[in-house]
N, C-alpha and C positions, 0 to 999 in steps of 0.2 A: 396769839399772843394775847393774855389776860385782860382783863376789862380795867379801868384805873378802880380805886373803892368806892365803892358806893354809888355807881355809875351802870345803868344797863348798856350794854353793847350791841344793841339787837340791830339787825342790817336795813339802812335803809330802804324806807318804801321807793321804789324805782320805777320810774316810767317802762321800764320792762318787763314790771309784775304785771301788765297785763294782757301783753299781747301772748297769744298763742305762742304755744312749745314746738320746734321743729325734732322729729323723729331725730332722738339720741343728744338731742344738745335740749337739757330741760329749762334754761333760761334765755336760748332764743324770741328775737323778736319776731313777730308775724309770719313766720317761714308756712303756719298754715296755707298763704294765699297762695305761695308756690304752687306752680303749675305739676301735674304728675309728669313721673317718666312716661315715653309711653313704652308698649312693650317690646323687649329686644327684637322680638321676629318681624317689627316694622319699624326697624331704629332710623332714623334718619344721619345722615352721617355728623362725625363729629364735630366739625365747625356747626350743624343746623344745632345740635343736641348744647352744644356752647350756647347758642345766641336761647334755647330754652334756660339755662341757668340763668341767665342774663335779667331773662326777665322776672324770675323768681326773684330776682335780686332787688329788682325798681319796682315788683310786688312789696316785698319788705320794705323795703324805704317807705315806700307812700304810705302802708299802715306802721309804720313804727312813728310811736306820739311824737318823738323829737325831731324825725325826717330829718327829708331835705330842702331846700328851699321848693316851696308847689313851685309845679309846672317845671320841676329841671329838665325830666324827661320828653317834653313836648318840645315838637319840630318850631324850628325858628331859622331866619335866615341864615344860609354860612357867609362868615366876612371873603374880601375879595381874596383869591392865591389860594382859600381852604381847599382840602383835597374833596374828592368826589364823596356825597355821603354824608361831609360832616355836618354834624350836629350839634352847636354851642348851647352850653346851658345859658340860664341868665344869674347875675354875679350873685355870688353866694351871699348869706348873711351872717356877719360874723358875729362872736367867736363861731365857729363850725362846732356844731354837737359832736360832743363826743363820750363816752361812757365812764363813768362814775362821777359824771355830774352833780349827782343829788346826794351822794353817799356823805350819812353821817357818822362819825368818830366822837368819840366818847372825852371829854376836857376832865382832867385834875381838881379843878375848880366847880366841876359841877356843872350837868347838862352836858349837851351837843352842840356839836357844830356843823356846818359841811364843809366837808372836806375842802381845802385849797389845796391843790397839786400846782408846786411850783418849784417842782424837778424836772422839768422835762430835758433839759442838758442829759441827765443818765438815762431816763423813758418816757416816753409819753403816753397819754390813754389813746385808748383804740378811737380813731372814730369813728361815730355811729354809723355811719357809712359803712366803712371796711366791716364792721360786727357785722352789718346785714349782711352783705353781699359773702362772706364768710357761712353766717347760720345759714344762708339760701343753697348754697352749695352742699355745703356737710352731706346732704341725705344724698346724693350724688355723686359722694366719695367712691373711689377705686384706685387700684393701682395702675401703675403707667407704661407705658413704652408697648410693651407686649402683650399684653391681654385685649384677647377679641371681645371680652363680656362689652357692653353698651358703654357700663359707671367707667371703663379701663378708657375708652375710645374719649367717652368724655372728659375724661381726667387728664389724659394725654393731652386733647386741643385745649385745656384750660393752661397746661403747665406753659404751653408753647405759646399759645397767647399771649399768657402773665410775660410771658421772657419780652416779646415784640413791644406789649406797652412798657417796658421796662426803657426798653431802650429807646421809646421813641420818648420816653420824658427827660432821658439823659440827654437826648440829639448824640446818639453813637453815631459812627461813620458806618456805611456800607463797610462788610466786611468783620466788623469789631462782633465780639462775644459778649453775650451775659450771664456770665455763672451763678448759678446758687447758692450760697452758703450760708451759714448760721449768723453771722455775725459783721459787722467791721472786721475785728479783730482776727475773725478766719478768716476773708479775705483778706488781709495784709500776709498772714501766712503762708497762704494759699501761692500768693507770689513772690514771697520770699522764696518758695518752690522753686519757681520756672528762671533761676537768675542763672544767664549763662557763666560759664568759667570765667572768672577772674572780673568779673562786675563788682564796681565799687560800690555802697549804698550812700547818699547823704541824706543827712538827716539836722533840723533843727530841734536842740535838746530841751525846745518848750511845746514839743509833739504829748500826745498822750502814749501812754507806755503802747497802746497797741500800733501802733506806728512806730515807737521808738525801737523797741525788742526784739519785734521779729526778723530781724537781719544778722543778728549774731554769728551766723555759719557763713559769714560774708567780711568781707573787706568792709567797714563801715566807720564814715567819717563824720562826726558830729559837728556840728555847726553851733557858736555861742547866740545866746539870745540876743536879739536883733533887737535896735529900738524904735525901729520904723520902719514904713515898708519897705523904701529904698536903700536903707542899710541891709535889710535881709537881701533883696537880690543882688545887691556889690558882694556883702560875704560868698554868697553863691555861686557868681560868675569866677570870684578870684578861685573858692575850693578848687573848680571844676576846671579852669585852666590849670592851676599846680598841681594837680593828680597825676600821679607817679606810680605804673606804666600810663600812658594816655588810652585805655583800652574801656569797655561796655560803663556803661553806668547808667544808676537810679537815683532819681533825688524822690521823696516821701514828703510831703506836706503837708495841712490842714489848710481846709479852706475856711474856719474860722474857728479859734481857739474855744475848748468847752470849758476854758477856766474864767479868760476875760470876751469873748463873746466875740474878740474882736474880728474882723473881715482883713484874710491875708491876698495881697498880691500874686493873685493864681496868675494870671496870664502871663502877668513881665517875668514870675519866674519859670513857666513852662519855656518861653521866648529863651530865655537864658541856658535851661538845661537843653532845648535844643540844638541852640546855637554852637554849644561845644559837646557837643555828640552825645548829649546824655538823654533819659529818658525820664518821665516823671510820673508818678501815682499821685491821686488827689485823697484825700481821706475826709470824704464827703458828709460825716456820720452827722457832725453839726450844720450843718450848709443846705445840704440838702432840704429838710424839714420846711427849712427858713427863706431860700434864697432859688432862683432856677440855676438849676446847673446843665452846662451844652458843654459835651462834650469836646467837638468838635472846636465848637466857637472858643471856648480857653485854651483847645489845644493842649488836652492832656492825653496821656497815653493812656490812664484807665483809673478809673474811679472806684469807691470803694464809699458804702453806704451801710446801716440796718435797718432794716426794719420796724424794730422796738421803739426807733426814736424818728422815726418818718410815721407816728400812729398808727400801725399794723403790726402790736406786739405777737406774732405767732410763731417766732423761732425760726425767721428768712433772713437774711445779708445777700448783696450783692458784688461782684466785682464783674466789674464791665471794663472792654476798651479791646488792644490790640491782643488778633489772634495768633501772632507767631511765637511769641514765649510762650503761651499756652499748650500751642501745639506741640513744641517739642520739648516740654518738661515730661517727666513721669508725671504719673495720673499721684492728686494730693491725696488720694485713698484710691487704693486697689480695691477693686471687686465686683459683681453684678454691674451692671449699666454701664461701665466704665469701659468695659473692652469689645470690643467686636466679633473675637471671639478667640477659644481657650484650647490646644490640644498636647498631647504628649509629645516627648521630643525623644528622639532614638537612644538618647543617653537617658531618659528612665524620669526626665525632670518635666517641667511645665513651661509652653511659651504661650505668653497674651498677645493678642493684635489689639490696641488700643484706640479707643474712637479718636478723630481729629476733634470733633466739635466739642459743644461746652460737655456734653456727658463724659468726655473724658476726666474730668474733677468732679461730679459730680454721682460716685458710686454708692451705692445702695438705692433704698428709695426713698428717692427724694420727695421734701418738705410741701408737698402742690398747696394744700390750704395756705401755706407761711407765703409761700409764692404768688399765689394769689391774691391774698392780704394785701402783700407789696404793692401789685401791679392795682386793686382798687383804692389804695392808700396815692397812687402816683392819680390816676384819675381826676379821685376828688380833690386832687392838690393842685390840676390847671383846671378843673373845671372852676375852682372856688376863685382863680385869678392870679399871680404873685403880685403882679401888682396893689389889689387890695389887700394880699396878707401882709405884705411889707412896709405898704404905707401904713398898716394898723401895730405893728410888731413895730415897729419908730416911735408911732407916737409911745407905748408902751415904756420899751426901751429910756424916752425922755421923760416919762414921769415918775418911773423907778430912779433916774440916776438924781433927778431933780428933789425929791423926796429923800433920798439918802444922804441928798447934800447939807437938808435942815438939820438933820440928827448930829451933835457934839460926837468931837470922837471916833466917826464913820471914816474911812477910807475903801474908795474903789480899788480895787487893785485895775494894772494896766499895763501893757507892753508900750502901745504904739503913743499912748497919751488919754487926756480925758475924753478929748474930742473924735477923737477914732471909730471913724461906723463900726457898727456891731451887729449881732443878731439878738435874740432875745434871753442873753447869760451875763450876768453879774457874778461877781466875786468882792467881798469887804470885808474888812476884818472892825471891831470898834475895841476902842482905847478900853482895858479895863474887862475884858472879856474874853474865854477860849469861845473860837467856832462852836466847839460841841455842846458846850453852855446854851449858848443863845440859840444856836438849831434845836436845841430840845425843850426848851421853855417856847418856842416857836409851838411846837409842834403840841405840848402835851398842855399850855394853856391859852391856845386861839385854834387849834386843827390846823395850821400853816404847816406841809409837810415842804422842805429846803434840803438843803445836803451841806455838808460839815466835813471840813479835813483839807487835804492835796489833791482830790479829782482825779487820780491815776494820770498825773501832771508832776510827778515830785520835783522832779528840778525847774522848771518851772515855777509854781508857787514858790517852793524856795527863793529863788534869785529871785521873785517881786515881792518876799517878806524881809529879806536880808536873811534866814536862817541858815543854822547848820546843815551840812549835810547828813550829820551823823544825830539829827535830835528825834526823839518822836514822831513817825509821821501823822498819825491821825489825833487821839482825844486824849488830851492832860486834864489836869485840876480844871474841874468844872467850871471855875471861876479865878483867870490871871489878878498877879497883883497890879495896882497903880503903875499905870505907865509901860508894865510889861507886856512884850509881844505875844501875841496868840500861835497857839504852836500850826492851827491851820488857818481857814478861812470858811466864809459862809457863802455859801452858793446858791442863787435864784434866779431860777429859767423859765419861761415861757413860751408862747407860741399858739398857732391859728383854732386851738380851745377854751385858750384863758378867757375868762370874762375878767370886765374892768375891775368888778368889788373885790376880786382875788387880790389885786395889785394891790387895792387901797388897803384893803384889812390889813395886809402883809407889811405896809409903812405905816399904819396904826401901832401895829404891834411894836413894829421895831422900835417910834420913838416911845410905845409906854415902859420895854425891858429898861431901854438905855435911861430916861428919865427918875422913873420908879424900880427898878430893879424885878427879878423877879419874883414869882407870888410865893411860885413851890419850892423846896429844898429838894437839891440833885444829887449824885455823887455817881463816880464814876466805876463802871462794870461791864468787864468783859470787852475792855478798851472803847467804852460806850457811855457817852453821859446818861444817867437815867434818871425819873424821879425818884425820890425817897419816899419809902412806904412808910419810915418810922419803926 
């Protein structure tokens, strides 16, 4: 992307720049402190090798200028009831260090600003801890499963250890499977391929498209947007009772809205589903980075989430839950790794015997680095403590809500009411502004990254805005006429890595733009609102 006129867009000095590089990872921090892999001839078992990489990761974190909390790897007394060998970490200092925290971006008005990343709901920055762990492992990367070499054995153990870590993070039940995918979208499309014959799917129109669209090959009942959590449960119960024929059914529901951030009554919806012979999958893409998710406690059958929203943007996602549908379905992808054996048939064809483990749906070379990154993020969030993370985020949510309430013409979008509990995701409109224009001005004039449009949840946002189903989805004129409803909204979202200063700068910028107008001219180009260069 070109720099703005009369400004230099040189890379910001980073805390990572002074750190030594890992082999083949030129910007990796402090990996030179990682212990060398022993010769293959005397290689320890894969679990021991895994411990070597863990040691490298600890060394990288200790050497990182941003680091983690001092003493995070020091022994401490285990709490009562903790498993043997449990070593708790001290309370984390919030916000958690993330990559890009010192990146500067050019402003159209001249100069630069430290980038305020307030688009966590789309993709969150990598935790420094996750990056350090990935960089420490990268020199040890190898192919998994059938490789006899040291690095293959190590990588196989790391992949399976990552699976166990994710299962623990999610509170999975004995016998549950954890399948590594590419994303929440990929996970839900995988589950859609496992539906038994005659299965009917029930989904609210308020869902993200990733949860709304994968089921089109099945019978689908779309439920209208409820206005209270209780209404959601009642609507689902009525639909399940009335289904005809009364056969297998699946409910898909979000844990937290990617538009409003509001928390959904997952436990109650799961109880309603099971009471009427249905199963339920939880879209936890927006929930898992902000709140603890316990599959057994919530009593959901499956949960799906994305690594890139969980501070691990390395191309991995997760589908975790009951094994029976997964074992009985055709592999999501056919190929190496999914098959136990392949043989020619007498008729000249080919017959495959498929795995019944997670490997059945993980054909091809797995994204070991992505899986390891997700596991690292899970460990980091557990060690930071969700009580502290939730409490701090609740304070930021209230600060944003109260700040926006003081700006004339601002309306925060809500399905369940202004006081509904929510994660760090809020969408709003401003009278007289299109969302595209406001978002562009926040970026170009203040160095603040938010999102505008309908957020891949078109039916929900249109319902909240009261708009037509046929009007353009995203960017309209840079500025709407007086009293004219915007074609989309602006979404601000934040999380464990957000400093208070970013939230304060965002609120100040919105106040100034609404009061004084944009200082630059903008135009629509390729469906986006961009600065006008003249």
